[in-house]
C-alpha positions in Angstrom: -24.2 -40.8 6.4 -27.0 -42.4 4.3 -28.1 -44.4 7.3 -28.3 -41.4 9.6 -30.5 -39.4 7.3 -32.8 -42.4 6.8 -33.0 -43.0 10.5 -33.9 -39.3 11.1 -36.6 -39.4 8.5 -38.0 -42.6 9.8 -38.2 -41.1 13.3 -40.1 -38.1 12.1 -42.5 -40.4 10.1 -43.3 -42.5 13.1 -44.0 -39.3 15.2 -46.1 -37.5 12.6 -47.5 -40.3 10.3 -47.0 -37.8 7.5 -44.3 -39.1 5.2 -44.4 -39.5 1.5 -45.2 -37.0 -1.2 -46.8 -34.4 1.2 -43.7 -34.1 3.5 -42.1 -30.6 2.9 -38.7 -30.6 1.3 -35.9 -30.7 3.8 -33.2 -31.9 1.4 -30.6 -33.9 3.3 -30.7 -31.9 6.5 -31.3 -33.9 9.6 -34.7 -33.7 11.3 -33.4 -34.8 14.7 -30.7 -33.2 16.8 -27.1 -34.0 15.8 -25.1 -34.2 19.1 -21.5 -33.0 19.1 -18.5 -33.5 21.4 -17.6 -29.8 21.7 -18.4 -29.8 25.5 -16.7 -33.2 26.2 -13.6 -33.2 28.3 -11.4 -30.2 29.4 -10.7 -27.6 26.7 -8.8 -24.3 27.4 -9.9 -22.4 24.4 -13.6 -23.3 25.0 -13.2 -22.1 28.5 -11.6 -18.9 27.4 -14.6 -18.3 25.1 -17.1 -19.0 27.7 -15.4 -16.8 30.3 -15.0 -14.0 27.8 -18.8 -14.2 27.1 -19.4 -14.1 30.9 -17.3 -10.9 31.1 -19.4 -9.5 28.2 -22.5 -9.8 30.3 -20.9 -7.3 32.7 -19.5 -4.7 30.3 -21.5 -1.5 30.5 -23.2 0.3 27.6 -21.3 3.4 26.5 -24.4 5.5 26.4 -24.7 5.0 30.1 -21.7 7.4 30.4 -22.5 9.6 27.4 -26.0 9.5 25.9 -24.7 10.3 22.5 -22.6 7.0 22.3 -25.4 4.8 20.9 -23.5 3.3 18.0 -21.7 0.0 18.2 -18.3 0.2 16.7 -17.1 -3.3 17.1 -15.8 -5.7 19.7 -16.6 -9.0 21.4 -14.5 -11.8 22.8 -10.8 -10.7 22.4 -8.7 -13.8 23.1 -7.8 -16.3 20.5 -5.2 -19.0 20.1 -2.5 -16.3 19.9 -3.7 -14.4 22.9 -5.4 -11.0 22.8 -5.9 -10.1 19.1 -8.4 -7.2 18.9 -9.2 -3.7 20.2 -5.9 -3.1 22.0 -3.1 -1.4 20.2 -0.1 -3.3 18.9 2.2 -2.1 21.7 -0.3 -3.1 24.3 -0.8 -6.5 22.8 3.0 -7.0 22.7 3.2 -5.9 26.4 0.7 -8.7 27.2 2.7 -11.4 25.5 4.4 -12.6 28.7 1.1 -12.9 30.6 -1.4 -15.7 30.6 -4.6 -13.9 29.7 -7.5 -16.2 30.5 -10.3 -14.3 28.9 -11.3 -10.9 27.5 -14.3 -9.0 26.2 -14.3 -5.4 24.9 -16.5 -3.1 22.9 -16.4 0.4 21.4 -19.4 2.7 21.6 -19.5 5.8 19.4 -21.6 8.7 18.3 -21.8 7.5 14.7 -19.6 10.3 13.4 -16.5 8.2 12.5 -15.9 10.2 9.3 -15.9 13.5 11.1 -12.7 13.7 13.2 -13.7 17.0 14.8 -17.0 15.7 16.2 -16.3 12.0 16.5 -16.5 10.6 20.1 -16.1 7.1 21.4 -15.6 5.0 24.5 -13.9 1.6 24.4 -14.2 -0.6 27.4 -12.3 -3.9 27.8 -12.2 -6.4 30.6 -9.3 -8.9 30.7 -9.0 -11.8 33.1 -5.7 -13.0 34.4 -4.8 -15.8 36.9 -4.6 -13.6 40.0 -4.5 -10.0 41.1 -0.8 -9.8 41.1 -0.6 -10.8 37.5 -3.4 -8.5 36.6 -1.6 -5.5 38.2 1.6 -6.4 36.4 -0.2 -6.7 33.1 -1.9 -3.4 33.6 1.4 -1.7 34.4 3.1 -3.3 31.4 0.3 -2.1 29.0 0.2 1.4 30.5 4.0 1.8 30.3 4.2 0.5 26.7 1.4 2.8 25.6 2.8 5.8 27.6 6.3 5.3 26.0 5.0 5.1 22.5 4.7 8.9 22.3 7.2 11.3 24.0 4.5 13.9 24.6 2.3 11.7 26.7 1.5 13.0 30.2 -0.2 11.4 33.1 -3.7 12.1 34.3 -4.6 11.6 38.0 -8.0 10.4 39.0 -8.6 11.4 42.7 -11.4 8.9 43.1 -9.3 6.0 41.7 -5.6 6.8 42.6 -4.6 3.3 41.5 -5.7 3.9 38.0 -3.0 4.4 35.4 -4.1 7.1 32.9 -2.4 9.4 30.4 -3.1 11.6 27.4 -1.2 13.5 24.8 -1.7 17.3 25.4 -3.7 18.8 22.6 -5.2 15.5 21.5 -8.7 14.7 22.9 -8.0 11.0 23.7 -7.1 9.2 26.9 -6.1 5.7 27.9 -6.4 4.2 31.3 -6.0 0.9 33.2 -7.4 -0.2 36.6 -7.3 -3.6 38.4 -10.3 -5.2 40.1 -9.5 -8.6 41.7 -7.9 -10.5 38.8 -9.4 -8.4 36.1 -7.9 -5.4 34.2 -10.3 -2.7 33.2 -8.9 -0.9 30.2 -10.5 2.3 28.9 -9.8 4.3 25.8 -11.9 7.3 25.0 -12.1 10.3 22.6 -14.1 13.5 23.2 -14.4 16.6 21.2 -12.2 19.1 23.1 -8.7 18.2 24.3 -9.5 19.0 27.9 -7.8 16.9 30.6 -10.5 17.7 33.2 -13.2 16.4 30.9 -11.2 13.3 30.1 -10.6 12.6 33.8 -14.3 13.1 34.5 -15.2 10.6 31.7 -12.8 8.0 33.1 -14.0 8.5 36.7 -17.7 8.0 35.7 -16.9 5.0 33.6 -14.9 3.3 36.3 -17.7 4.0 38.8 -20.3 2.4 36.6 -18.2 -0.5 35.5 -17.1 -1.4 39.0 -20.7 -1.3 40.2 -21.6 -3.8 37.4 -18.8 -6.1 38.6 -19.8 -6.1 42.3 -21.7 -9.4 42.0 -19.4 -11.0 39.4 -17.2 -14.0 40.4 -14.4 -14.6 38.0 -13.7 -18.3 37.1 -10.5 -19.5 38.8 -7.7 -20.4 36.3 -7.8 -24.0 37.4 -11.5 -24.3 36.5 -11.4 -22.5 33.1 -11.0 -25.6 31.0 -14.1 -27.2 32.5 -16.5 -24.5 31.6 -19.3 -25.7 29.2 -20.2 -23.7 26.2 -23.7 -25.1 25.9 -25.0 -26.5 29.2 -28.6 -26.5 27.9 -27.8 -28.3 24.6 -29.2 -25.6 22.4 -26.6 -25.9 19.6 -27.7 -29.3 18.5 -31.3 -27.9 18.1 -30.0 -25.7 15.3 -30.0 -27.3 11.8 -26.5 -28.7 11.3 -24.6 -27.3 8.2 -21.0 -27.3 9.3 -18.6 -28.7 11.9 -19.2 -28.2 15.6 -16.3 -26.3 17.1 -16.4 -23.4 19.6 -15.8 -20.1 17.8 -16.3 -16.6 19.0 -18.2 -15.7 15.7 -19.6 -18.9 14.3 -20.4 -21.4 17.1 -21.3 -20.1 20.6 -24.0 -19.6 23.2 -24.2 -16.2 24.7 -26.4 -14.1 27.0 -28.3 -11.1 25.7 -26.0 -8.3 26.8 -22.8 -9.8 25.3 -24.9 -10.4 22.1 -26.4 -6.9 22.0 -23.1 -5.1 22.7 -21.8 -6.5 19.4 -24.7 -5.0 17.5 -24.7 -1.7 15.5 -27.2 -0.3 17.9 -26.4 -2.0 21.2 -28.9 -0.4 23.6 -31.8 -0.7 21.1 -31.0 -4.4 20.6 -30.8 -5.0 24.3 -34.3 -3.4 24.8 -35.7 -5.7 22.1 -34.3 -8.8 23.8 -35.4 -7.8 27.3 -38.9 -6.7 26.2 -39.4 -10.1 24.6 -37.8 -12.1 27.4 -34.9 -13.5 25.4 -32.5 -15.0 27.8 -30.1 -16.9 25.6 -28.8 -16.8 22.0 -27.1 -19.7 20.3 -25.2 -19.1 17.1 -24.2 -21.7 14.6 -22.8 -20.8 11.3 -25.1 -18.0 10.1 -28.0 -19.2 12.1 -29.3 -17.6 15.3 -31.5 -19.3 17.9 -33.3 -17.1 20.4 -34.7 -18.7 23.5 -37.5 -16.8 25.1 -39.6 -17.4 28.2 -42.6 -18.9 26.5 -44.4 -19.2 23.2 -46.1 -15.8 23.5 -42.7 -14.1 23.9 -41.4 -16.1 21.0 -44.3 -14.9 18.8 -43.7 -11.2 19.7 -39.9 -11.5 19.3 -40.4 -13.1 15.8 -42.4 -10.0 14.9 -39.4 -7.9 16.0 -37.1 -9.9 13.8 -39.5 -9.7 10.9 -39.9 -5.9 11.1 -36.1 -5.5 11.2 -35.7 -7.7 8.1 -38.4 -5.8 6.2 -36.2 -2.8 6.1 -33.8 -4.7 3.9 -35.8 -7.7 2.6 -39.1 -8.5 1.1 -41.3 -11.3 2.4 -41.7 -14.3 0.0 -43.9 -17.3 0.2 -43.4 -19.5 3.3 -43.6 -23.3 3.5 -47.0 -24.8 2.8 -48.6 -26.3 5.9 -45.9 -24.9 8.3 -47.2 -21.5 9.6 -44.2 -21.2 11.9 -41.9 -20.5 8.9 -41.7 -17.2 7.0 -39.0 -16.5 4.3 -37.5 -13.4 2.9 -35.4 -12.2 -0.1 -32.9 -9.3 0.1 -34.0 -6.1 -1.7 -30.5 -5.3 -2.8 -28.4 -8.5 -2.5 -24.6 -8.0 -2.4 -22.9 -10.7 -4.4 -19.6 -9.8 -2.9 -20.8 -10.3 0.6 -19.0 -13.1 2.4 -21.7 -13.8 5.0 -24.8 -15.4 3.6 -27.4 -12.7 3.4 -29.3 -13.0 0.1 -32.1 -15.0 1.6 -33.4 -15.6 5.1 -36.1 -17.6 7.0 -37.6 -17.2 10.4 -38.7 -20.3 12.2 -40.7 -20.1 15.4 -42.0 -22.9 17.6 -42.6 -23.1 21.3 -40.3 -20.7 23.1 -37.8 -20.5 20.2 -37.2 -18.3 17.3 -34.5 -19.2 14.8 -33.2 -16.9 12.0 -31.5 -18.7 9.1 -29.5 -16.8 6.6 -28.4 -18.1 3.2 -27.2 -17.3 -0.3 -29.2 -20.1 -2.0 -33.0 -19.8 -1.7 -33.8 -23.5 -2.0 -31.3 -24.5 0.6 -32.3 -21.8 3.0 -35.9 -23.0 2.8 -34.9 -26.6 3.2 -32.9 -25.7 6.3 -36.0 -23.9 7.7 -38.1 -27.0 7.3 -35.5 -29.1 9.1 -35.2 -26.4 11.7 -39.0 -26.5 12.4 -38.7 -30.3 13.1 -35.7 -29.8 15.3 -37.7 -27.4 17.5 -40.4 -30.0 17.9 -42.7 -29.0 15.1 -44.5 -31.6 13.0 -46.5 -31.9 9.8 
C-alpha cells in the first residue's frame, strides 16, 4: 500500500514538477486511476444490474401520462441476489419465485400528495426481463392471478386496445393493477387516481401501455445467454473517481448509468432529466457517495457544474475552495443532520475537461482531500 501511494505521487510529480510543500493536501488518496476487476470475466449479478439499467433507459416518465405526476416516489433496479425485492407486492414477488427474472427496473411517479389519501395519485411502471416470451407470459399470469386472488372483491378490467393485458381493480377503490407481455418483457402497471372509476382507470392503463410500448420499439433485450458478459463500465469511468471503498457492482453504490435511469430515481425526475439533457450529460458513474457526470465538452461541463452548484446552494453554503485549483468548489450543509447515514454534511464539486464530479462527505478535511485527488484523476495538475 505504501509503495502504491508513493508511486502515484511520484507520477504526478514527474508530470507537474510541482511536488513539495506547495502541493495541495490529498491525504492518502491515490492521484492515479486505481483499476479494478469488477468487469473481468462473466458475472450474472453484474449483467443483471447492467440490463436493469438498460431497461431504465426505456421506462417512460409518469408525467407523460398525467402532467400532475411530477414527483419521484422511489424505484430503480429491482433484482438482487434473492430476485425481485422492490416495488412489487409480497404476493407478486412470491409468484415470481419459480421464474428466472434476468433484470428489472421500476419507478413510481406521484403528485406529491402522499399524505392526502383522497387526493393522492400515482403511477408505477415496472419492466421485468425473463429468458423468453413464454416465461414472460407465465410470469405475468402468475403475478396477476396471485394479486387477483389476494382480495375476493377484485374484478377484471378489459382493455379493448390491449386484449392480452391482465388488469383488475377492487370496486370502490381507485387503484388498478395490470400486466402485459412484450417479447420477453413483462410490463407491470399499478396506478391510483382520485375517483374509483373503472373507465378512467382503463383509459390510464391504455395510454400508459401505448406510450411505453412506443418507447420499447427500438429496444433489443439482451439474450439470457449473453447476460453474464455485459460490462458495467465499458469506458472505464469508475477508476477515474477517487477510490474510497471496494469496487463491486451495486445498484446504489457502484454503477454506471444513462441519464434517464438516473433521473427517474430523483425526487423530480423530469426536471432532473431536462438539466442533464440541456448540459449534454450522457453518462453518470456512481462510486460510494461520489457522482461523476460526463458531458460532451468542457463548456457543457462548466454549465452543468453551475447547475449542481445552484442546487446545492439551496441546502449548503459555499466555503473556501482549494488554493491554486480553480476547478474545485466546496460547500457546508446549512442544517447538517447528524443522524443521516449518507454522507451529506460537506460536499465539493470538481470540474475538469468534460467531467464534473460531486463528492459528498461527513468530514470536511477528508472531503477536500478527496476533491484534490479527484482533480488529478480527471487530468488536472498543479
